[in-house]
N, C-alpha and C positions, 0 to 999 in steps of 0.2 A: 295375468294369464291370458286375458283377451287381447291386450296390446301386442304381446309376444306372438300370438297365433295369427293376428291381423298383419303384422310386420312380416312373418315368414311367408304368408300367402302372397303379399305384394312382391316380395322378393322373387317367388317362383314365377310370377307373371312376367317380371322383367327378364328373367333368364329365359322364358319362352320367347319372348319378344327378340331378344338378341339371337337366339338359336335360329328362329326363322330368318332374320335378316342375313346371318352367315351363310345359311343354305341358300338364300336367294342370290347372293353375291358369288357363291361357288358355281352356281347353275349359269349366271349371267357372265357371258364372255367379253372380252374386249372388244371383238367384232361386233357384238350386239350393241354395245354402248356407242360405238362410232356409227353404226347403222341408224340408231334412234337419233343420234345428234344431227346427222346429215338430214334425215326426214323432217325433223323439226325446224331445221334452218330453211329447208325447201318451201315448207307449208307457211312459215312466217313470211318469207320473201313474197311468195305468191299472194298472200293476204294484203301485204302493203301495196303491191302492184295493182290488184283488183279492186281494192277499197275505193279507189278514185275513178272507177269505171262502172258502166251499166251492168257488167258481168257479175258484180256482187249481189245484185237483186236476183239474177238467175240462180245464183248458188244458193240463196235463200230458198227460192221456191224448190230447187231440187232436194235440199235438206228437209223441207216440209213433206215432199212427196215420199222421201225414203222413210220418214217417221210413220207417215200414214200407212205405207206399204208393211212395215213391221207390225203396226197395231192390227192391220187387217188380218195378217197371217197369225197373229197371237189370238185374235178372236174367232178365228176359222171363218172369215168371211171370203169365201173361195172366189167368187166372181170379182169382187173389188180388188182382191189381191192380185188376180190375174191381170185385170185391166191396168192397175198401177204398176206392175212388173213390166209390161209391155211398153207403157208410157215412159218408163226410166230408160229402157233400151233405145227407144226412138229419140229420147231427149238428149242422149249423148251425142248422136250425130248431128242433131239440130244445133247444138252448141257451137260446133265447128263452123257451120253454115252462117248462122244468124249473128255470131260474134267474131267473125273472121277479122275485121278491123281492130278490135281489142286485143285479140290473140297475137295479131301481127305487132301492135304497138308493144306488148308486154315482151315479146322476142326481142325486139329492137332495144328496149330498156335494158334487158339482160345482156345484149351485146355491148352496150355502152358502160356496162358496170366495171368495176375492178377485175373481176374474173375475165370478162371479155378483153380487157387490155392486156392481160397476161397471155391470153391466146394470141392476141396480134403479135407480142414480142416473140412467142415461141414459134409462130409461123413466118416470122421474119418482116412483118409489116411494120416499119419503123415510123417514128413521129415525122420524119422528113417527107415520107410518102403522104401522109396525112396532111402535111402543111401545103403541099402542092395544090391541093383544091383550094385552100384559103387564098394562096397566091393568085390563082386564076380568078377567083371571084373579086378579089381587090383590084386587080388590072382591069377587069371587065368593067367594074363599078367607075373607076377613075377614067377610062376612055369614054364610056358612055356620058358621064357628066361633063367631061371636056367637050364633047361634041354639042351638048345642049347649053354649055356655059352655066352649069349649076355649080355654085361655090361650095367646096367641101374642105373639110379638115379632118384626117384620119390619123390617129396615133396608134402605132403598134408597140405596145409595151413589151420590153425584154426584161433584162435582169432587175433593173431599178423599178420597183413597185411605185405605182402612181396614186397611192391611197388618198393623198391630199387633194388631187385633181379629181378623182373618181367621186368624192363626196359632193362635189359641186354640180354633178349631173344626175341623170335618171338611169337606174339600173335597167338594162335590156336583157341581157343574159341570153342571147340568141345565136343560132349558127350564123357564120359569115356568109352572107349571100349578096350579089350584086344588086339584086331587086331590092332588098331591105335597105342597103346603104344609100341608094338612089332615093328611096322613099323618105328616109330621115331628112336629107338635105333639100327636100322639095322646098322652094321659097315660101315664106309666111306660114310655115308650120312651127309648132312649139319648140322643136329640137333643132331646127336647121342653123341657128346662129353659132352653136357651140361645136365642140369637137366630140368625135366618137373615139372611144377607146377600145382597142382590140386587144384581148388578152388571150394568148394561145390560139385556139381555133374558134373562139366566141367573140361576139360583139357584146362587151361587157356593159358599157355605159355610153349614153349619148347626151348631148348639150352640155358638155363640160367646159369650164372656164379655164384657159391656159394662161400662164404668166407670159408677158411680153418680153422680148429681148431688151437687154440694156445696151445693146450695141447702137451707138448714135451715128455711126458712119455708113449707114445703109442707104440705098437708093430711095428717093422719095416715091418711086413708082411702086414699092411694096406697100401693100395694105396691111390691116390688122391681122388677116388670117396668116400671112407669111411671117410677120413679126411674132405671132403667138407660136407658130411652128418652130422658129428659131429659139424662142424662149424656152420651150419644153425640151428641145434638143440639147440646149445648153445646160439644163438643170438635171438631165437623165441621160440614159443611153437609148431612148426610144427613137424610133424612125418615124417621121411624119410625112404623110401625103397630102399635098395641098392642090386644089384645083381652083384656079381663078375664076371668079364670077365675071370680070370684066372681058377677059380674053380667052378664057377656057383652057389656058395652058397648064400643064401638070408640072409641079415642083416637088422636090423631096428635100428634107431637112434632116441631117444626122450629125451628131457631134459639133453642133453650133454651126455647121456649114450647109448653105442653101444651094441646091443644084437646080437650075430653072429650065424649062422647055424640055421636059423629059417625055419620050415616047414610050410606047408599050413594052417594046423590047428591053429598053434600058430599066424601066420601072420593075419589070419582071426580074431581071438580073440582080437589081438591088434587094428585092425582096427574098429571092433565093438565098443570098448571101446572109440576110438577116435571120432567116429561119434555118441556117445551119445549125447542127447540134452545139458547135462551140460559140455560136452567136458572134462570130468575128465579121467585122465589115471593113473592108479596105477601101475607103472612098476614092482614093487616088487611082485605083485599078479599075474603077467603073468607067465604061465608055459612054458617057453621056453627050447627046448632041446639044450644044449650047446655041442660043440665039441672043443677040443683043437688043431684041425688040422689047416692047412693053409687055409685062406679065399680068 
């Protein structure tokens, strides 16, 4: 008899639980679920961004003040509650002033996210437009290193992935800037002897070892950099920019062909063709100024 009554009472409790759950889901609308999900995603993303900044310490302090304000109100500590309440109001304005760099960095990271890229597409900002900045930086770096006779080897990765080559170097993963490229190839620095791999709009790796060309009919004037440039261009669809350490002249290698003594205009034209969406390069149509002198 006891067991039957206990089982009946347990069943009634389960019925009440299911009844409350059914009422809850009846009241909760689809829009509420979406609203809660969006808020949770925003809080999660903000937490990820702020976790690596000083702002997270400020948030901890604000949380402690808020808890103290609630306790003072619960304990009827009027003066303390008044001071803490006004401190919280002033603190919200202080956040914007004190942590302006962190807030700006957070907004920039949001702009570089996938959602930011979708906005770029909707607003009409194409990948080609973004590539123009990379092209200008590459041209500036090549011209500056040409003037100072700084040897350089820059590989622009295209559709053929260069994973085997990348594993021989040091990961950089930085924006393409002429200053950084010039600094990498400064003589007697750890990475200046190898090649830089540019993937998309980033300097992916530096100090990479490239395979040398197997072509034995090359001029003896060509050094190791030029032979390495030809080697990787034969093994992949990459474009390679070479700056001679001896003469300062710029060369490019595409599809196993080396074009020497390239000026800025010709280099810019070649890079524009490489960064086109269809990734097509017609070497024969490139108007290069050739010179028979030493490279």
